[in-house]
C-alpha positions as CSV (number, residue, x, y, z in Angstrom):
1,M,0.2,0.2,0.0
2,R,1.5,3.2,-0.9
3,L,0.8,6.0,1.6
4,P,0.2,9.9,0.1
5,P,3.4,12.1,0.9
6,K,1.0,14.4,3.2
7,F,0.5,11.5,5.3
8,L,3.9,10.6,5.4
9,L,5.0,14.2,6.3
10,I,2.3,14.1,9.2
11,L,3.4,10.6,10.3
12,L,7.4,11.8,10.2
13,L,6.5,15.0,12.1
14,A,4.5,13.1,14.8
15,I,7.3,10.4,15.9
16,A,10.2,13.0,15.1
17,P,10.4,14.5,18.5
18,S,10.6,11.2,20.4
19,A,13.0,9.9,17.9
20,F,15.2,13.0,18.4
21,A,14.3,13.0,22.6
22,S,16.0,9.5,22.5
23,Y,19.5,11.2,21.3
24,S,19.3,14.0,23.5
25,L,21.1,14.0,27.5
26,F,18.3,16.4,28.4
27,N,16.7,15.0,31.5
28,A,13.2,16.1,32.2
29,D,13.5,15.2,35.8
30,Q,16.6,17.1,36.4
31,A,15.1,20.3,35.0
32,E,13.5,22.9,36.8
33,T,11.6,26.1,36.7
34,L,13.3,28.8,38.6
35,K,12.4,30.2,42.0
36,P,10.8,33.5,42.1
37,E,14.0,35.3,43.6
38,L,16.0,33.5,40.7
39,R,14.2,34.7,38.2
40,K,15.4,38.2,38.1
41,L,18.7,37.2,37.4
42,F,17.4,35.0,34.5
43,G,15.1,37.7,32.9
44,P,11.6,38.7,32.5
45,Q,10.7,35.5,30.4
46,S,12.4,33.0,32.6
47,S,9.4,31.7,34.2
48,S,8.1,30.1,31.1
49,F,11.3,28.1,30.7
50,R,12.4,24.8,32.5
51,Y,16.2,24.6,32.9
52,D,18.8,21.6,32.6
53,K,21.4,22.3,35.4
54,R,23.9,20.9,33.0
55,M,23.4,23.6,30.4
56,V,23.6,26.3,33.2
57,E,26.5,24.5,34.3
58,A,28.2,24.8,31.1
59,A,28.0,28.5,31.0
60,E,29.4,28.5,34.9
61,I,32.4,26.5,33.4
62,A,32.9,28.4,30.5
63,A,32.8,31.9,32.5
64,Q,35.2,30.3,34.9
65,R,37.8,29.6,32.3
66,A,37.1,33.1,30.4
67,Q,39.9,35.6,29.6
68,A,39.4,39.4,30.0
69,S,39.6,39.7,26.6
70,S,39.1,37.2,23.3
71,Q,41.7,34.8,22.5
72,A,40.1,34.1,19.0
73,S,39.4,30.3,20.6
74,C,35.5,30.9,21.5
75,W,34.3,27.5,19.8
76,R,37.0,25.7,21.6
77,Y,36.4,27.3,24.8
78,V,32.6,26.7,24.2
79,K,33.1,23.0,23.1
80,T,35.1,22.1,26.3
81,A,32.4,23.9,28.7
82,L,29.6,21.4,26.9
83,L,32.1,18.4,27.0
84,R,33.0,19.0,31.1
85,A,29.2,19.7,32.0
86,Q,28.4,16.4,30.2
87,I,26.4,18.2,27.8
88,I,27.7,16.3,25.0
89,D,29.9,13.0,24.9
90,S,32.5,13.8,22.4
91,Y,34.2,16.5,21.4
92,P,32.9,18.5,18.3
93,K,34.7,18.1,15.0
94,T,33.9,21.6,13.3
95,R,36.5,24.0,12.9
96,Y,34.6,27.0,12.4
97,A,32.4,28.6,15.1
98,K,30.0,29.8,12.3
99,D,29.5,25.6,11.6
100,A,28.5,24.9,15.5
101,G,25.0,25.2,15.1
102,V,24.5,22.4,12.2
103,E,27.0,20.1,13.8
104,L,25.1,20.7,17.6
105,Q,22.0,19.9,15.8
106,S,23.1,16.5,13.7
107,D,25.4,15.0,16.1
108,F,24.3,16.3,19.7
109,G,20.6,16.5,19.6
110,F,20.4,20.4,19.9
111,R,17.3,22.5,18.6
112,R,17.5,25.8,16.9
113,L,15.2,28.1,18.8
114,S,13.3,31.0,17.1
115,V,14.9,33.5,18.8
116,S,16.2,36.3,16.9
117,D,17.6,38.6,20.0
118,P,20.6,37.5,21.8
119,Y,19.3,38.9,24.9
120,K,16.1,36.9,24.7
121,A,17.9,33.9,24.7
122,P,17.7,31.6,27.5
123,P,20.7,31.0,30.1
124,G,22.9,28.0,29.0
125,S,21.7,28.5,25.2
126,V,24.5,28.3,22.6
127,L,24.8,31.5,20.2
128,V,26.4,31.1,16.6
129,Y,27.5,33.8,14.7
130,G,28.3,34.3,11.1
131,G,30.1,36.8,9.2
132,P,33.5,37.2,7.8
133,G,36.2,34.5,9.1
134,A,35.2,31.7,11.3
135,G,32.2,33.4,12.9
136,H,31.8,33.5,16.5
137,V,30.1,31.2,19.2
138,E,29.3,32.0,22.8
139,L,27.1,30.6,25.6
140,R,24.5,32.9,27.1
141,S,24.9,33.2,31.2
142,K,23.1,34.8,33.7
143,E,24.7,37.8,33.4
144,G,25.6,38.1,29.6
145,F,27.5,36.0,27.2
146,V,30.9,33.9,27.5
147,S,32.9,32.1,25.0
148,D,36.5,32.7,25.5
149,F,36.0,36.0,27.0
150,V,33.1,37.2,29.2
151,S,31.0,40.0,27.8
152,A,27.9,42.0,29.2
153,K,26.7,42.6,25.1
154,P,26.2,39.9,22.8
155,S,28.4,39.7,19.8
156,P,28.1,42.1,16.8
157,R,28.0,39.6,14.3
158,P,24.9,38.3,12.5
159,L,23.2,35.7,14.8
160,L,22.7,32.4,12.7
161,G,21.1,30.6,15.7
162,V,20.2,30.2,19.1
163,Y,20.4,26.2,20.3
164,V,19.5,24.2,23.6
165,K,18.8,20.6,24.2
166,P,15.2,20.0,23.5
167,R,12.7,18.4,26.2
168,S,12.1,15.1,26.2
């Protein structure tokens, strides 16, 4: 029996979240909403999100290792932070920061959010930027943005995407 393409598309969309969830390290039991006193640190929309402790930990690891100014090693620092926080189970292979989003989605179970303003990215998310050269990648922290350095402002480069681990 041959199924119409429209039916196949609907079927694929219905089973896709469960298929991708098995590849994700996200644990719904560990994700939690923020207590009211912490919401002001995470921004006005933080009450509508559940936070995976490991993603927030990755941002904290990156902040601890960050230098005073850029070392031109943003993607290396973010890769290491994600690995040490056990968000990913192997070191990403892409060389350029602007290619990070594709690899995070295809190999590590990340999902791209429909966020176009870096300030609205949830803490712990990975922000990928394009532009000339290798691009830039950084983690959204409670206080700002972290890669190989800490900044209160996001990169001025064009934002290619904001990535997080999906909910199961």
